[in-house]
PDBQT receptor file of N, H, CA, C and O in Angstrom, charges set to zero:
ATOM      1  N   MET A   1      16.361 104.736  46.272  1.00  0.00    +0.000 N 
ATOM      2  CA  MET A   1      17.470 105.429  45.652  1.00  0.00    +0.000 C 
ATOM      3  C   MET A   1      18.524 104.447  45.769  1.00  0.00    +0.000 C 
ATOM      4  O   MET A   1      18.418 103.680  46.727  1.00  0.00    +0.000 OA
ATOM      5  N   SER A   2      19.483 104.308  45.032  1.00  0.00    +0.000 N 
ATOM      6  H   SER A   2      19.570 104.930  44.254  1.00  0.00    +0.000 HD
ATOM      7  CA  SER A   2      20.499 103.596  44.831  1.00  0.00    +0.000 C 
ATOM      8  C   SER A   2      21.469 104.046  45.796  1.00  0.00    +0.000 C 
ATOM      9  O   SER A   2      21.315 105.153  46.311  1.00  0.00    +0.000 OA
ATOM     10  N   ASP A   3      22.500 103.281  46.116  1.00  0.00    +0.000 N 
ATOM     11  H   ASP A   3      22.625 102.381  45.698  1.00  0.00    +0.000 HD
ATOM     12  CA  ASP A   3      24.047 103.747  46.836  1.00  0.00    +0.000 C 
ATOM     13  C   ASP A   3      24.466 104.571  46.162  1.00  0.00    +0.000 C 
ATOM     14  O   ASP A   3      24.873 105.666  46.550  1.00  0.00    +0.000 OA
ATOM     15  N   LEU A   4      24.420 103.995  44.536  1.00  0.00    +0.000 N 
ATOM     16  H   LEU A   4      24.090 103.106  44.220  1.00  0.00    +0.000 HD
ATOM     17  CA  LEU A   4      25.551 104.705  43.606  1.00  0.00    +0.000 C 
ATOM     18  C   LEU A   4      25.149 106.369  43.301  1.00  0.00    +0.000 C 
ATOM     19  O   LEU A   4      25.920 107.296  43.054  1.00  0.00    +0.000 OA
ATOM     20  N   ASN A   5      23.716 106.378  43.411  1.00  0.00    +0.000 N 
ATOM     21  H   ASN A   5      23.089 105.625  43.611  1.00  0.00    +0.000 HD
ATOM     22  CA  ASN A   5      23.283 107.963  43.422  1.00  0.00    +0.000 C 
ATOM     23  C   ASN A   5      23.303 108.994  44.760  1.00  0.00    +0.000 C 
ATOM     24  O   ASN A   5      22.579 109.963  44.989  1.00  0.00    +0.000 OA
ATOM     25  N   ARG A   6      24.393 108.427  45.545  1.00  0.00    +0.000 N 
ATOM     26  H   ARG A   6      24.982 107.640  45.359  1.00  0.00    +0.000 HD
ATOM     27  CA  ARG A   6      24.608 109.272  46.588  1.00  0.00    +0.000 C 
ATOM     28  C   ARG A   6      26.104 109.597  46.582  1.00  0.00    +0.000 C 
ATOM     29  O   ARG A   6      26.894 108.952  45.893  1.00  0.00    +0.000 OA
ATOM     30  N   GLY A   7      26.619 111.025  47.684  1.00  0.00    +0.000 N 
ATOM     31  H   GLY A   7      25.977 111.549  48.244  1.00  0.00    +0.000 HD
ATOM     32  CA  GLY A   7      27.817 111.177  47.648  1.00  0.00    +0.000 C 
ATOM     33  C   GLY A   7      28.079 111.911  46.387  1.00  0.00    +0.000 C 
ATOM     34  O   GLY A   7      27.248 112.657  45.870  1.00  0.00    +0.000 OA
ATOM     35  N   ILE A   8      29.260 111.677  45.908  1.00  0.00    +0.000 N 
ATOM     36  H   ILE A   8      29.936 111.071  46.328  1.00  0.00    +0.000 HD
ATOM     37  CA  ILE A   8      29.851 112.813  44.753  1.00  0.00    +0.000 C 
ATOM     38  C   ILE A   8      28.844 112.515  43.528  1.00  0.00    +0.000 C 
ATOM     39  O   ILE A   8      28.698 113.406  42.691  1.00  0.00    +0.000 OA
ATOM     40  N   MET A   9      28.092 111.211  43.377  1.00  0.00    +0.000 N 
ATOM     41  H   MET A   9      28.211 110.487  44.057  1.00  0.00    +0.000 HD
ATOM     42  CA  MET A   9      27.407 110.758  42.092  1.00  0.00    +0.000 C 
ATOM     43  C   MET A   9      26.053 111.216  42.395  1.00  0.00    +0.000 C 
ATOM     44  O   MET A   9      25.143 110.442  42.692  1.00  0.00    +0.000 OA
ATOM     45  N   LYS A  10      25.911 112.726  42.300  1.00  0.00    +0.000 N 
ATOM     46  H   LYS A  10      26.651 113.354  42.058  1.00  0.00    +0.000 HD
ATOM     47  CA  LYS A  10      24.686 113.178  42.657  1.00  0.00    +0.000 C 
ATOM     48  C   LYS A  10      23.743 113.628  41.310  1.00  0.00    +0.000 C 
ATOM     49  O   LYS A  10      23.328 114.782  41.207  1.00  0.00    +0.000 OA
ATOM     50  N   PHE A  11      23.455 112.591  40.301  1.00  0.00    +0.000 N 
ATOM     51  H   PHE A  11      23.792 111.653  40.385  1.00  0.00    +0.000 HD
ATOM     52  CA  PHE A  11      23.102 112.741  39.121  1.00  0.00    +0.000 C 
ATOM     53  C   PHE A  11      22.265 111.645  38.733  1.00  0.00    +0.000 C 
ATOM     54  O   PHE A  11      22.490 110.450  38.927  1.00  0.00    +0.000 OA
ATOM     55  N   ASP A  12      21.160 112.227  38.098  1.00  0.00    +0.000 N 
ATOM     56  H   ASP A  12      20.977 113.197  37.940  1.00  0.00    +0.000 HD
ATOM     57  CA  ASP A  12      20.108 111.091  37.490  1.00  0.00    +0.000 C 
ATOM     58  C   ASP A  12      20.982 110.080  36.650  1.00  0.00    +0.000 C 
ATOM     59  O   ASP A  12      21.708 110.438  35.723  1.00  0.00    +0.000 OA
ATOM     60  N   GLY A  13      20.838 108.833  37.060  1.00  0.00    +0.000 N 
ATOM     61  H   GLY A  13      20.249 108.542  37.813  1.00  0.00    +0.000 HD
ATOM     62  CA  GLY A  13      21.338 107.853  36.009  1.00  0.00    +0.000 C 
ATOM     63  C   GLY A  13      22.834 107.506  36.507  1.00  0.00    +0.000 C 
ATOM     64  O   GLY A  13      23.588 106.779  35.860  1.00  0.00    +0.000 OA
ATOM     65  N   ALA A  14      23.110 108.003  37.509  1.00  0.00    +0.000 N 
ATOM     66  H   ALA A  14      22.498 108.594  38.035  1.00  0.00    +0.000 HD
ATOM     67  CA  ALA A  14      24.384 107.497  38.196  1.00  0.00    +0.000 C 
ATOM     68  C   ALA A  14      24.527 106.108  38.474  1.00  0.00    +0.000 C 
ATOM     69  O   ALA A  14      25.644 105.604  38.590  1.00  0.00    +0.000 OA
ATOM     70  N   ASP A  15      23.470 105.451  38.591  1.00  0.00    +0.000 N 
ATOM     71  H   ASP A  15      22.562 105.861  38.497  1.00  0.00    +0.000 HD
ATOM     72  CA  ASP A  15      23.606 104.058  38.817  1.00  0.00    +0.000 C 
ATOM     73  C   ASP A  15      23.272 102.996  37.650  1.00  0.00    +0.000 C 
ATOM     74  O   ASP A  15      22.974 101.802  37.687  1.00  0.00    +0.000 OA
ATOM     75  N   ASN A  16      23.469 104.056  36.441  1.00  0.00    +0.000 N 
ATOM     76  H   ASN A  16      23.711 105.026  36.410  1.00  0.00    +0.000 HD
ATOM     77  CA  ASN A  16      23.140 103.412  35.064  1.00  0.00    +0.000 C 
ATOM     78  C   ASN A  16      24.264 102.515  34.746  1.00  0.00    +0.000 C 
ATOM     79  O   ASN A  16      25.384 102.985  34.943  1.00  0.00    +0.000 OA
ATOM     80  N   PRO A  17      24.174 101.220  34.256  1.00  0.00    +0.000 N 
ATOM     81  CA  PRO A  17      25.330 100.449  34.023  1.00  0.00    +0.000 C 
ATOM     82  C   PRO A  17      26.232 101.069  33.031  1.00  0.00    +0.000 C 
ATOM     83  O   PRO A  17      27.439 100.842  33.110  1.00  0.00    +0.000 OA
ATOM     84  N   LYS A  18      25.750 101.840  32.091  1.00  0.00    +0.000 N 
ATOM     85  H   LYS A  18      24.769 102.024  32.026  1.00  0.00    +0.000 HD
ATOM     86  CA  LYS A  18      26.484 102.179  30.757  1.00  0.00    +0.000 C 
ATOM     87  C   LYS A  18      27.397 103.530  31.605  1.00  0.00    +0.000 C 
ATOM     88  O   LYS A  18      28.623 103.512  31.496  1.00  0.00    +0.000 OA
ATOM     89  N   SER A  19      26.799 104.545  32.345  1.00  0.00    +0.000 N 
ATOM     90  H   SER A  19      25.803 104.560  32.434  1.00  0.00    +0.000 HD
ATOM     91  CA  SER A  19      27.473 105.246  32.761  1.00  0.00    +0.000 C 
ATOM     92  C   SER A  19      28.722 104.815  33.764  1.00  0.00    +0.000 C 
ATOM     93  O   SER A  19      29.783 105.438  33.806  1.00  0.00    +0.000 OA
ATOM     94  N   ILE A  20      28.390 103.519  34.652  1.00  0.00    +0.000 N 
ATOM     95  H   ILE A  20      27.529 103.012  34.618  1.00  0.00    +0.000 HD
ATOM     96  CA  ILE A  20      29.359 103.046  35.360  1.00  0.00    +0.000 C 
ATOM     97  C   ILE A  20      30.302 102.381  34.372  1.00  0.00    +0.000 C 
ATOM     98  O   ILE A  20      31.443 102.510  34.814  1.00  0.00    +0.000 OA
ATOM     99  N   ALA A  21      30.301 101.691  33.162  1.00  0.00    +0.000 N 
ATOM    100  H   ALA A  21      29.373 101.586  32.803  1.00  0.00    +0.000 HD
ATOM    101  CA  ALA A  21      30.992 100.862  32.244  1.00  0.00    +0.000 C 
ATOM    102  C   ALA A  21      31.900 102.255  31.700  1.00  0.00    +0.000 C 
ATOM    103  O   ALA A  21      33.127 102.170  31.659  1.00  0.00    +0.000 OA
ATOM    104  N   VAL A  22      31.370 103.216  31.392  1.00  0.00    +0.000 N 
ATOM    105  H   VAL A  22      30.373 103.285  31.425  1.00  0.00    +0.000 HD
ATOM    106  CA  VAL A  22      32.109 104.323  30.724  1.00  0.00    +0.000 C 
ATOM    107  C   VAL A  22      33.325 104.860  31.804  1.00  0.00    +0.000 C 
ATOM    108  O   VAL A  22      34.514 104.974  31.509  1.00  0.00    +0.000 OA
ATOM    109  N   SER A  23      32.648 105.187  33.261  1.00  0.00    +0.000 N 
ATOM    110  H   SER A  23      31.682 105.094  33.501  1.00  0.00    +0.000 HD
ATOM    111  CA  SER A  23      33.795 105.726  34.102  1.00  0.00    +0.000 C 
ATOM    112  C   SER A  23      34.621 104.844  34.454  1.00  0.00    +0.000 C 
ATOM    113  O   SER A  23      35.717 105.378  34.623  1.00  0.00    +0.000 OA
ATOM    114  N   ALA A  24      34.658 103.182  34.756  1.00  0.00    +0.000 N 
ATOM    115  H   ALA A  24      33.767 102.748  34.619  1.00  0.00    +0.000 HD
ATOM    116  CA  ALA A  24      35.189 102.143  34.794  1.00  0.00    +0.000 C 
ATOM    117  C   ALA A  24      36.483 102.241  33.544  1.00  0.00    +0.000 C 
ATOM    118  O   ALA A  24      37.695 102.142  33.732  1.00  0.00    +0.000 OA
ATOM    119  N   VAL A  25      35.938 102.410  32.578  1.00  0.00    +0.000 N 
ATOM    120  H   VAL A  25      34.953 102.490  32.425  1.00  0.00    +0.000 HD
ATOM    121  CA  VAL A  25      36.980 102.448  31.240  1.00  0.00    +0.000 C 
ATOM    122  C   VAL A  25      37.841 103.397  31.482  1.00  0.00    +0.000 C 
ATOM    123  O   VAL A  25      39.035 103.103  31.431  1.00  0.00    +0.000 OA
ATOM    124  N   ILE A  26      37.427 104.804  31.813  1.00  0.00    +0.000 N 
ATOM    125  H   ILE A  26      36.457 105.043  31.855  1.00  0.00    +0.000 HD
ATOM    126  CA  ILE A  26      38.183 105.908  31.965  1.00  0.00    +0.000 C 
ATOM    127  C   ILE A  26      39.342 105.634  33.129  1.00  0.00    +0.000 C 
ATOM    128  O   ILE A  26      40.545 105.867  33.016  1.00  0.00    +0.000 OA
ATOM    129  N   VAL A  27      38.787 105.186  34.048  1.00  0.00    +0.000 N 
ATOM    130  H   VAL A  27      37.810 104.996  34.140  1.00  0.00    +0.000 HD
ATOM    131  CA  VAL A  27      39.596 105.099  35.007  1.00  0.00    +0.000 C 
ATOM    132  C   VAL A  27      40.727 104.152  35.227  1.00  0.00    +0.000 C 
ATOM    133  O   VAL A  27      41.759 104.433  35.838  1.00  0.00    +0.000 OA
ATOM    134  N   LEU A  28      40.462 103.074  34.710  1.00  0.00    +0.000 N 
ATOM    135  H   LEU A  28      39.624 102.845  34.214  1.00  0.00    +0.000 HD
ATOM    136  CA  LEU A  28      41.215 101.861  34.458  1.00  0.00    +0.000 C 
ATOM    137  C   LEU A  28      42.375 102.104  33.076  1.00  0.00    +0.000 C 
ATOM    138  O   LEU A  28      43.526 101.669  33.039  1.00  0.00    +0.000 OA
ATOM    139  N   GLY A  29      41.824 102.750  32.233  1.00  0.00    +0.000 N 
ATOM    140  H   GLY A  29      40.889 103.103  32.263  1.00  0.00    +0.000 HD
ATOM    141  CA  GLY A  29      42.496 103.422  31.005  1.00  0.00    +0.000 C 
ATOM    142  C   GLY A  29      43.723 104.225  31.593  1.00  0.00    +0.000 C 
ATOM    143  O   GLY A  29      44.848 104.008  31.145  1.00  0.00    +0.000 OA
ATOM    144  N   SER A  30      43.505 105.190  32.636  1.00  0.00    +0.000 N 
ATOM    145  H   SER A  30      42.590 105.366  33.000  1.00  0.00    +0.000 HD
ATOM    146  CA  SER A  30      44.236 105.998  32.906  1.00  0.00    +0.000 C 
ATOM    147  C   SER A  30      45.314 105.448  33.844  1.00  0.00    +0.000 C 
ATOM    148  O   SER A  30      46.435 105.956  33.823  1.00  0.00    +0.000 OA
ATOM    149  N   ILE A  31      45.042 104.489  34.620  1.00  0.00    +0.000 N 
ATOM    150  H   ILE A  31      44.131 104.076  34.638  1.00  0.00    +0.000 HD
ATOM    151  CA  ILE A  31      45.547 103.683  35.428  1.00  0.00    +0.000 C 
ATOM    152  C   ILE A  31      46.873 103.253  34.475  1.00  0.00    +0.000 C 
ATOM    153  O   ILE A  31      48.001 103.716  34.650  1.00  0.00    +0.000 OA
ATOM    154  N   ALA A  32      46.595 102.501  33.675  1.00  0.00    +0.000 N 
ATOM    155  H   ALA A  32      45.679 102.125  33.533  1.00  0.00    +0.000 HD
ATOM    156  CA  ALA A  32      47.293 101.580  32.812  1.00  0.00    +0.000 C 
ATOM    157  C   ALA A  32      48.180 102.670  31.800  1.00  0.00    +0.000 C 
ATOM    158  O   ALA A  32      49.277 102.338  31.351  1.00  0.00    +0.000 OA
ATOM    159  N   ALA A  33      47.567 103.997  31.508  1.00  0.00    +0.000 N 
ATOM    160  H   ALA A  33      46.676 104.267  31.873  1.00  0.00    +0.000 HD
ATOM    161  CA  ALA A  33      48.431 105.082  30.838  1.00  0.00    +0.000 C 
ATOM    162  C   ALA A  33      49.720 105.350  31.719  1.00  0.00    +0.000 C 
ATOM    163  O   ALA A  33      50.820 105.515  31.190  1.00  0.00    +0.000 OA
ATOM    164  N   LEU A  34      49.538 105.383  33.019  1.00  0.00    +0.000 N 
ATOM    165  H   LEU A  34      48.645 105.249  33.448  1.00  0.00    +0.000 HD
ATOM    166  CA  LEU A  34      50.176 105.840  33.907  1.00  0.00    +0.000 C 
ATOM    167  C   LEU A  34      51.357 104.770  34.247  1.00  0.00    +0.000 C 
ATOM    168  O   LEU A  34      52.536 105.121  34.296  1.00  0.00    +0.000 OA
ATOM    169  N   VAL A  35      50.984 103.603  34.447  1.00  0.00    +0.000 N 
ATOM    170  H   VAL A  35      50.026 103.318  34.407  1.00  0.00    +0.000 HD
ATOM    171  CA  VAL A  35      52.040 102.494  34.633  1.00  0.00    +0.000 C 
ATOM    172  C   VAL A  35      52.775 102.448  33.413  1.00  0.00    +0.000 C 
ATOM    173  O   VAL A  35      53.974 102.199  33.543  1.00  0.00    +0.000 OA
ATOM    174  N   ILE A  36      52.215 102.682  31.915  1.00  0.00    +0.000 N 
ATOM    175  H   ILE A  36      51.242 102.884  31.809  1.00  0.00    +0.000 HD
ATOM    176  CA  ILE A  36      53.237 102.231  30.966  1.00  0.00    +0.000 C 
ATOM    177  C   ILE A  36      54.355 103.645  30.719  1.00  0.00    +0.000 C 
ATOM    178  O   ILE A  36      55.518 103.620  30.314  1.00  0.00    +0.000 OA
ATOM    179  N   TRP A  37      53.404 104.973  31.180  1.00  0.00    +0.000 N 
ATOM    180  H   TRP A  37      52.460 104.993  31.509  1.00  0.00    +0.000 HD
ATOM    181  CA  TRP A  37      54.427 106.082  31.170  1.00  0.00    +0.000 C 
ATOM    182  C   TRP A  37      55.606 105.521  32.360  1.00  0.00    +0.000 C 
ATOM    183  O   TRP A  37      56.792 105.550  32.034  1.00  0.00    +0.000 OA
ATOM    184  N   ALA A  38      55.309 105.140  33.396  1.00  0.00    +0.000 N 
ATOM    185  H   ALA A  38      54.345 105.116  33.661  1.00  0.00    +0.000 HD
ATOM    186  CA  ALA A  38      56.188 104.966  34.499  1.00  0.00    +0.000 C 
ATOM    187  C   ALA A  38      57.097 104.192  33.964  1.00  0.00    +0.000 C 
ATOM    188  O   ALA A  38      58.242 104.643  33.929  1.00  0.00    +0.000 OA
ATOM    189  N   LEU A  39      56.858 102.928  33.450  1.00  0.00    +0.000 N 
ATOM    190  H   LEU A  39      55.928 102.561  33.478  1.00  0.00    +0.000 HD
ATOM    191  CA  LEU A  39      57.832 101.738  32.957  1.00  0.00    +0.000 C 
ATOM    192  C   LEU A  39      58.692 102.400  31.842  1.00  0.00    +0.000 C 
ATOM    193  O   LEU A  39      59.919 102.301  31.842  1.00  0.00    +0.000 OA
ATOM    194  N   GLN A  40      58.023 103.053  30.926  1.00  0.00    +0.000 N 
ATOM    195  H   GLN A  40      57.026 103.133  30.926  1.00  0.00    +0.000 HD
ATOM    196  CA  GLN A  40      58.928 103.901  30.003  1.00  0.00    +0.000 C 
ATOM    197  C   GLN A  40      60.013 104.699  30.611  1.00  0.00    +0.000 C 
ATOM    198  O   GLN A  40      61.197 104.603  30.288  1.00  0.00    +0.000 OA
ATOM    199  N   SER A  41      59.450 105.634  31.671  1.00  0.00    +0.000 N 
ATOM    200  H   SER A  41      58.488 105.712  31.933  1.00  0.00    +0.000 HD
ATOM    201  CA  SER A  41      60.237 106.731  32.137  1.00  0.00    +0.000 C 
ATOM    202  C   SER A  41      61.625 106.000  33.012  1.00  0.00    +0.000 C 
ATOM    203  O   SER A  41      62.783 106.414  32.959  1.00  0.00    +0.000 OA
ATOM    204  N   ALA A  42      61.137 104.845  33.784  1.00  0.00    +0.000 N 
ATOM    205  H   ALA A  42      60.196 104.509  33.827  1.00  0.00    +0.000 HD
ATOM    206  CA  ALA A  42      62.049 103.945  34.311  1.00  0.00    +0.000 C 
ATOM    207  C   ALA A  42      63.185 103.257  33.827  1.00  0.00    +0.000 C 
ATOM    208  O   ALA A  42      64.371 103.243  34.156  1.00  0.00    +0.000 OA
ATOM    209  N   TYR A  43      62.487 102.670  32.925  1.00  0.00    +0.000 N 
ATOM    210  H   TYR A  43      61.523 102.682  32.658  1.00  0.00    +0.000 HD
ATOM    211  CA  TYR A  43      63.499 101.846  32.135  1.00  0.00    +0.000 C 
ATOM    212  C   TYR A  43      63.743 102.192  30.638  1.00  0.00    +0.000 C 
ATOM    213  O   TYR A  43      63.099 103.184  30.297  1.00  0.00    +0.000 OA
ATOM    214  N   ALA A  44      64.374 101.731  29.819  1.00  0.00    +0.000 N 
ATOM    215  H   ALA A  44      64.897 100.926  30.096  1.00  0.00    +0.000 HD
ATOM    216  CA  ALA A  44      64.798 101.941  28.319  1.00  0.00    +0.000 C 
ATOM    217  C   ALA A  44      63.889 101.088  27.749  1.00  0.00    +0.000 C 
ATOM    218  O   ALA A  44      64.452 100.092  27.292  1.00  0.00    +0.000 OA
ATOM    219  N   LEU A  45      62.689 101.095  27.597  1.00  0.00    +0.000 N 
ATOM    220  H   LEU A  45      62.232 101.903  27.968  1.00  0.00    +0.000 HD
ATOM    221  CA  LEU A  45      61.937 100.169  26.752  1.00  0.00    +0.000 C 
ATOM    222  C   LEU A  45      61.585 101.165  25.621  1.00  0.00    +0.000 C 
ATOM    223  O   LEU A  45      61.270 102.352  25.707  1.00  0.00    +0.000 OA
ATOM    224  N   GLY A  46      61.745 100.236  24.362  1.00  0.00    +0.000 N 
ATOM    225  H   GLY A  46      62.001  99.272  24.292  1.00  0.00    +0.000 HD
ATOM    226  CA  GLY A  46      61.147 100.886  23.206  1.00  0.00    +0.000 C 
ATOM    227  C   GLY A  46      62.071 101.976  22.925  1.00  0.00    +0.000 C 
ATOM    228  O   GLY A  46      61.855 102.741  21.985  1.00  0.00    +0.000 OA
TER     229      GLY A  46
């Protein structure tokens, strides 16, 4: 059993590179959206 298949990732295929890539894109995209929103709220950009 992989280390990625434990804890909150308790489903088959949690250590699949495709699911890791999808979750990484979602997390990084959310962080980028929050940073952009924060910059637009704090400063008069655009």
